[in-house]
N, C-alpha and C positions, 0 to 999 in steps of 0.2 A: 508182390502180386496181389491185386485187390480181388476179393470174392465177388461172385456174380451179383450185379446190381448195385454194388457199393460205389459211391462217387467220392473222390477227394479233390480238393482245390487248394492252390497255394499261391502266395505272392512273395516276391523277394527281389534281390539285386544280384547282379554278377559283374565282375570286372575282368577285362582281358588285357594282359600285359605281353609285350613282345620281347624276345631275346634272340641273340644270334644275328645273322645277316640282315634279317628284316628290321630289327631294332637299329642297327648301325646305319642302314640305308635311310630310314626315316629320320634319324637324328641328323645325318649329313644334309638331307634336303632341307630340314628346318634351319640348320645353321647357315645354309647358303641362301636363305630367303629372309629378307628383312621386311620391315613394315611397308616400304614403298618400292623397294628395288631388290634385285638379286646381287649379292656380293660377288666380288671377283672370284672366279674359279668354278662357279656353279655351271652345270650343263643341263640341257633338256633331259638327258638320260638319267641323271641323278634325281631330278625332280619327278620324272615318271616312275622311277623305282620307289620313291617315297609315296607317290600316289597309289601304286599297286599295293604297298603295305597297308595303307589306310583302307582301300576298297576291298581287298581280299581277306585281310587278317583282322580287320575291325577292332583296333585297340580302343579301350574306353569302358565306361560304366553304362550298364543298361538295365532296365526293369525286367522282371520275369513274372509272368502270370501263366498258370497252368491248371488244367482239369483232367482227371483220369477216371475211367469207369471200368469195372470188372465185367468181362464178357462171358465168363464161364469157361469150362474146359481148360483151366489153368492159363487163360489168356486175358489180356486187357488192352485198351486203346486210350490214347490221350491226345490233347492238343495244347500247344504252348506258344506264347508270344514272348519274344526276347528283345524287342526294340529293333533289331536288325532283320529278324525273320519270323515267319509264322510256320510252325512245325506241327505235323500230324504223324503219329507213330502207332505201331502195334507190336506186341511181344508175347512170347509163349515161354512158360517156365516148366522145368522139371524139378520137383521137390523131393527132398529126402531128409526127414527129421526136421531139424531147425535150419537147414540150408536149402538153397534153391539156385539153379543155374538157368538164366533166362537169355533168350536170343530174340532180338528185335530188328525192325527195319523202320526207318523214318524218312519222310520227305518234307521239304520245306520250300516255301516261297521267300526269296530274298527281296526285302522291301527297299524302296528308295529312301535315302537318308539325306538330311540337311548338311550344309557345309559345317565342318568341324575344325576347331582350332585348339590351341593349348596342347596338353600332353596326349590327347586322343586323336588329333588330326594334323593336317598340313594346310598352311595358308593358301587360299586360292583354289583348293580342290572342292568341287561341287559334285555330289553323287546323286542329285535328285532325278537324273535321267537314266540311272542304271538300275536294272532289275535282274532277276535270275531265279535259279532253282538249286536245290541241293539234295543229296541222298546220303544216308549214313546207316551203318550196321553196328549196334552195340552188343557185346557179349559180356554178361555181368554175373558174378557169383555173389549172392547175398546171404547174410546170417542174421537171425533174429533171436533175441533172448527169450527164455521161457515165459517170462511175464509180459513180453512185448514192449518193454520200456526202452529198449535199445536195439537198433538195427544198423548194421554196417555192411558195406559192399565194396567190391573192387572189380575192375573189368578193363576190357579193351574196346576201342571204338575207332572206326575209320570211315572215311566218306569222300565225296566228290562234290564240288560246287562249280556252277557255270554262271557267268555274268555277261550282259551285253547292254548296249544302249549308247548314250552320249554322256561323256564326262566333261565337266567344266574345269579348265586349267588356267591359272594366272600366276606364273612363277615370279614375275617382276613387277606386278602392280600396274601394268599397262592396259589391263582390261581382260576379262575372262573370255576365253575362246572355247566353244563347244567342239569336241573332236569325237570321232567314232571310237568306241571302246568295246573290246571283247577280252574276257579273262576267264581263267579256270584255275582251280586249286584242288590238289589231292592232299589229304591229311590223314594221319593215323597217330594213335597215342593211347594213353591209359587214364583211368579215373579212380578215385577213391572217395567214399562218402560215409557220412554218419548221420543217423536220425535218432533223436531222443525226445520223449514226451510220454504222455499218458492219456488214456481214453480217446479223445477226439482231436487233440491239439498237439503238434509236434514241431520242433525246430530241426531244420535240415541244413547240413553243411556239406559241400562237395568241392573237390579240386580236380580239374581236368588239365592234362598236359598233352600237347599235340605237336608233332612235327609236320610242317606244311611245305609243299612245293607249289609255287604259283607262277603263272606266266600270263602275259597279256599282249594284245596287239593294239597299239595306239597310233591311229592313222597309218596302219600297215608296218609300223616300227615295232619289232619284238622287244619285250622286257621280261626278264626272269628274276625270281627271288625265292629264297628259302629262309625258313625261320622257325622258331619254337614259340608257341603261345602257352601262357599260364592263365588259367581261368578259375579263380576262387568264386564260390557262390554261396549265398545264405538265403533261406526262405522260411516262412511260417506256413505250415501245411495243416489243414483240418479236414476231417470227415464230416460231411454235412448231409449225407443220405446213406442209409443202410437198409438193405432188404434181404431177408433170409431166403436161401434157396428153398424151393418147394420140397417138403418132406424132410427138412432138417436145417440146422443152423449153419452148416457149411464151415469151412476153415479159412481163416484170414491168410494163412501161409506167410510167405515172405512178402513184405510190403516196401521194399527198397524203392527209392526214387531214382530213376535213370537220369542221365545227364541233362542239365538245364538247356543245352543246345543253343 
């Protein structure tokens, strides 16, 4: 938790991997879709399930840029960009000695994305016409060493996302068609993180694991999917402004970095 008036900023990368049903559905859709045609056995439902995995669970590598500011009264706010979304959040902490328990709430705008192929996408799926929003609630316990060189945290996080718009689909190479798209996702999971450094520069590593339940309506045809996402993240974080509280130096308290989002 940052002291009042102190600002931190960070830049890094995160990668999201799928396991479970979502990974199997996406792999099946890829195998059934070749460069110019769909191989025998592929179905519109298989392709749509793969499209839902790409749209709702967003496998791939993304940049991460964030800034946070201490608001006083053991609270802080932040904004972060993760390639897929722009997130704004606030949180409040209860401190005791070298530990702190923080509860937060975040909201995000889901951004349009370009067509993705390779390990992070599915051929023919275009998400440029899809947007949405998300809400999440993290509960995190953090610990800081006496010298402040090491900070660790563990927590729980859950949320909801909603998408809508038009998605482009081209399963057999005959030409992309724009279809109406509406999707939602509930997710819940845990996170663990570590920060190490000194003075004003720190290296941060975090792992988020979440179970997701997603469903979509594609031209009024329902599609459902479940899966687990693994999201390792690494960033370089620095303090670039510090202002003491009026009447004293204040305490930096626990300065754990909450999920990259």
